[in-house]
N, C-alpha and C positions, 0 to 999 in steps of 0.2 A: 617649601618642604612637601615632600613625598610623604608616602607613607612607610618606605622603607627609611627613611632617614628619621621621621618622627619615632620610628621600633629602636631604633638605634639609642636615640637620645633618651626612651623610654627605659630603657634595660640601666641607665646609670643609675637610677633610683632605689637601689641595694643596697644595704649597709656593706657588702665586699665588692660593690663597683663605686661608688660613689666618692669623690672628693672633697664633697661638701664637709666642711669643718663645725660652722654655728649656724646656727636660724638665728634671726632677726622677726620681730614683730612686733604687733600691737595690741590688743582688745579693746572693741568699741561695743559699751554696754547697751544697754537697751533705749537710751536715751538719746542714742547716738553722740557720746561722749566719750574720745580715747581717755579711758583712764589708768592702763598701767601698758608699758613696753619692757621688752624681752630682747635677751643676744645671748642664748644658749648655746656651747658646745655638746654637736651632737654625740662625742664619743663619751661623754660623761652622763648622758640619757640611760635608763636602762633600756635594754636590748626591743622589747616592747615596743617602748614610748618612741625611740627612734624610726623603727620600721612605722609603727603609725602616721608620723610625721612626713617621712617620705612617700609613702604612700598616697597624703594628700596633693603633696607636690606634684607627685606623679600624675593625680587625675587632672591637671593643667594640659597634660597631652593624650588626654583619651577621646573617646569620639570619633565622629565620622568628618573628614575632609569638607567643608564645603560648609557645613551643618554645624557642627560644635569647634569645631577649628577651623580659623579664617585667617588667612593673611592679611596683616596692615602693611601697605606698602607707604615709605614714607620718597617725598622727592626730594630731587639733590638738593633744592635751597633748604630745606627742611635739615635734610643731614649739617648741611654747612651752615647754619643761622640758627633753627627753632629752637627755643628752649625747653619743649620738651623732647627732644631729641639729645642735646645737651644733657639733661638730667640722666635719661637713661643709659648716657655712655659713661658718665662718672660713676653712677653707680655701678657700673661693671667695670670698669679700671680700677677702682678702689675694694673691688670685691666685697662692696657692702660696708667698708669700714667708714666712708664718711657719714658720719653723725647728722650733719647738717643736709645733707642730701637724703639720707633715710628719713629724715623728720619732715623733708618738701615731699616726697613722695608716699607719705604716712596721710599726710594734711589732703593732696589731690586725691585721693581715694575716699578719705572720710568725705570729703565735700560733695563726692560726685556720685557715688556709689548708690544705688537704690537696691535695700535690703531690708526685710524688717527684722526688725529685733537686733539681738547683739551678733557682733562677727569678728572674728579675728582674722587680721593680715600677716601672711607669712610669705618672706621673703629668704630666698637662697640661693649661695654664690656656690658655682660648680666650673672645674676645669679639667676639660677631658684631651687626654693623649690619643690622637686620632691615629689609629693604626696606618700603617701606611701598607698597599699591597703591590706584590710584585706583578710583570705581566701576567704571570700563569695565575693569578688569582689568589696565590698563597700571601696570608700574612706576615708581612716584614718582621723583624724584629727589633727595631726600634721607631719610633714614631717620631716624624718630620713637621707634624703640625698640633699646636696647644689650641683648643677651641675653648674660650671663656663666654660663660654665659650666666644668667640669672633668670630666676622665675620669681613668680609671684602668685599666692593662690588668696583669694578671699573666702572666707569659707565661715559659715553660719554657724553660731553657736546658742544651740537650745536647751532649756531646763528640763530635765526628764524628771519623770513622775515619782513617787517614792513607792516602792514595791516590796511583798514579799522575797525574801528569797532563803535558800538552803544549803549549807555548808556540808557537803556530802562526806569530807574526809573528819569533822565533829560531829556528823549524824545530829545536827540542829539547825531549827529556822532561825532567820535572823531578817531584821528588817533593813531594806537598802534606802538610804535616804536620797532624797533627790539631788541633782547633782548639774553643773553642766558638762554638755557633750560636743564636742566639734564634731560638724558634718563635714561630707565632702565639700570643695570647692563650688561655690556659685559662678564667680568667673576668675578667670587669672592671665596671665600673659609669659611668653618667654624672650627674652631679648640677649642679642640679636637670634634670628633663624641661623639654621645650621643646613647648608645647602652646597653639595657640591663637596663635603669633606672640609667645609671652612665654615668661617662666619660670611653671612649678607647680614651689613648695617643697617640697610636700608627698609629690614625687614623686620616684624616682631610677629610673633604666633599669638595670636588673642584666641582664649579658650571663653566658650558659655555653657552652662549645663544646659540651658533652655533655649528649645530651638523656637519660641515663640516671642522672645525678650532680645532689644538690641544693646539695652544700656549706653545708651547715647552719649550722655553727661560723662559718662566715666571713659567713653574711648578718645573721646572730643580733650576732656583733661587730661589724660598721658599722653596722648599719642599728637595733639594738636588739632585746632578750632578747622582746620581746613581737611582734615582727614574725612574721606567720605565714610560716613558709617554704613558699612554693609547691612540688607535688608536680613531681618532673620529670615532663616529657613521657611519656619509655617509660613510666615507674610509672604514667602515667594510662593508657596504652593497654593496658596488662596486667592492672591493677585493671578495667578497663571490660569487656575480655574473660571476665575469671574472674568478674565477676558474672552477665555474659549466662548464660555457659554452666551456671553452678553453679544460679542462681535459676529458668531456664528449664528445665532439665534434659533431661529427656526429649521435653519438646516442642521444645527447641533442633533444629530440623531443617535440611537445605539451604537451605529458601526462607527462614526464618526470618533465617539468617545473611547472606544475597544480599540480604534485603529491608534489614534494617539497613545493610551497607555502601551498597547503591545511594541510600536515602534522604540518606545523610552525604554520597554524591559529588554528587547530585544539588544539594543545599544549595550545596555549593561553587561549582560551574558557573552555579549563579544570583548567587552572592554576586560572582563574579570578573565576571560580566555587567552587574551595576548600578555596578561600579566605584567599591564603597561602600570608604573608608578603612580603618574599624576592623574589626579580625580580627574572624570567623566564629566565634560559638561554639554548643555544642548544649546544649540542654536536657532535662532526662531527659523530661519531658511528650514531647517529639519520639520519642525510644525506645519510652517506652510508645505511642505511638499505632500506630507501625509494627508491636507485637508484637501489639496488637488488631486491626490489622488480617488478621495471619496466624492468626488465632482460637486465640492463645496462651491459657488459661485465666485468668479474673481472679487468682485466688489466686498463680500464678506472676509475673502483672505487679506485683500488690501485693508478694511479695516481690523482686523486680528493685528497686522502688523505695524499699524500706528498706534494701537494702543499696546502695543508692547513695548515699542520706543519709548511713549511716554512716561509707562509704568517703571521698566528696568533702564531705561538706555540702548540707543540704536546699537550699539558692538557689543552689550552685556551679553554674556553664555551664562545660562543658570546650571548649577551641577545636577546633577540626573539625579541623584539619592534625594533633591529636595523636591522633585518633582515626581517620584516610583512611587506607587503603592503596592504592598503585598495583593490586596484582594480588590476587586470591584466590588463598589457596595451600590445598591439600587435603592432608593429611598421613597417613600411616598411620606402623606402627613402621619399615616398608621401604619405603613408595612417596613421593614427593612431588612434588605437580603444580600448577603456576603456570599461572593462566588471567589473561589482561588483565583490568584491573577493571570496563572496560565490557562484557566476553562474558559475564557471568556466566551466559547462558541457554544456554553450550555445555556446561555441567555440571550434571549432575542425579547422586542416587544413588537404587538402586532394589535390592529384593531378588527373587531369582529363586531358585525352588527350594530357598527358606530358608537362601540362602547372599548377605551383603551386597555390592553392587557401586557402584563407582563408576564414572559412564558421561561419555565425551566424545564431542560430535559431531566427528567430522575427516572435514570438506567439503573441505578443504584439502588440499595434500601432507602427509605424515607424515613426518617424520624420525628415524632412531635411531641415537644416535652418529656424527649426521653422514651417515647413508645413506638416501636415500630410499627405503620399503619401498610394497609392495601390501599394501592390507588386502582380501582373498579372502573371497567369499562363503563 
C-alpha cells in the first residue's frame, strides 16, 4: 500500500463512513491471562465510545511507511497451504463471525505478544464499496468493487491514579477514582492490503508504534515462521551508522558524514517534489558513490559494501526515513552540538597546534543558558 491508499482506508474509521457493525475482542490481565471476551454492536455504543474505538483501530494505519507501517508479504506457497494465511482468510471471509477462528487468533496473539501489563485485543471487519472513476477522473455513481478486510489492534490498558476533580456545572470538587484506561495500539495489522483499488491477499500491513522493537514472535506466530522479520527502523539506522563508521574508519571524517547526510536529505526532498506515492528507499550504490566522491579509498568502499550485504542483504534497499536525521549532532565525551540538518556548512573540524577542534561559524547572535553573549577578538 502507498500513502494515498492508506489515507483512503483511514478515512473509513469515522462513524459516518464505516461499515463496521461490531467490535470483537478480549481483555488480558496483568498476569497475562485472558479473563473476558466481548462482541459489541458499534451502533449501540455511546457516540463518544464508538469514536474512541474507531480512533484506536485507525491508529494501526498511522505513522510512516517503512518505519511504523511495514509490508508483510506471503509467498504463493503460504497463500495456498500455510495455516497462518488460512486463518487470516477465514476471519476475513466470515466477517469475524467464526468463533473458533477468533479464539485461535486470540491465543496466537496472547502467546506471542510482548507487552508489559494488561492489554486489549480489538478486531473489526469492514466492507468498502470502492468508488469507480471515469476517464476524466470523476467519481462514478455506482461502485464496481467491494473491498473486505479486517484490522487488529493490541492496546495496552493502564490503571490510572486517583485524582482530585471538579464539576463545573455543580460547582463542587469530587474524587476521581482509579480506573482502567485503554491506550493507543502498540502493534496491529490489516489483512489483506488495499492495492490498485482492490484486495491483495499476498500482503498484510503490519503496524508497530515503536521503531525500536520488531515483536518477532508476534510476526511469526500470526504470519508464519518463514516470514522474514523486518529489522526495526531504529536498528536499521544504528547498524547503518556503525557500518559507515567502522568500515570507512580513519577516512570517515566530517566531510564524509556531511556528504552522506546531504545526499539522503536531497533525495528525500526530490522525492517529495515529484509527489510519488511509494516510499523512498536508499541503495548501497548511492552511498558508495558518495564515498567515492569524498575520495574514500576503494578498499574501504569495498569493506562498506561487504558489511552492508552481511547486515541487510545484497539486494536490500533501506527506507530513507530510517536513515534521515533532521539535525547534525556532534558529540564528544563532554560536549554535544546540534546543527540544523541543512546547515552543515556551519560546522567543520580542524587541528591547530596538534589539538583537535570542532569549529562553528557564529554569524548570528549567540546565547549561553539563555543569555546573549559577545564574541570578542
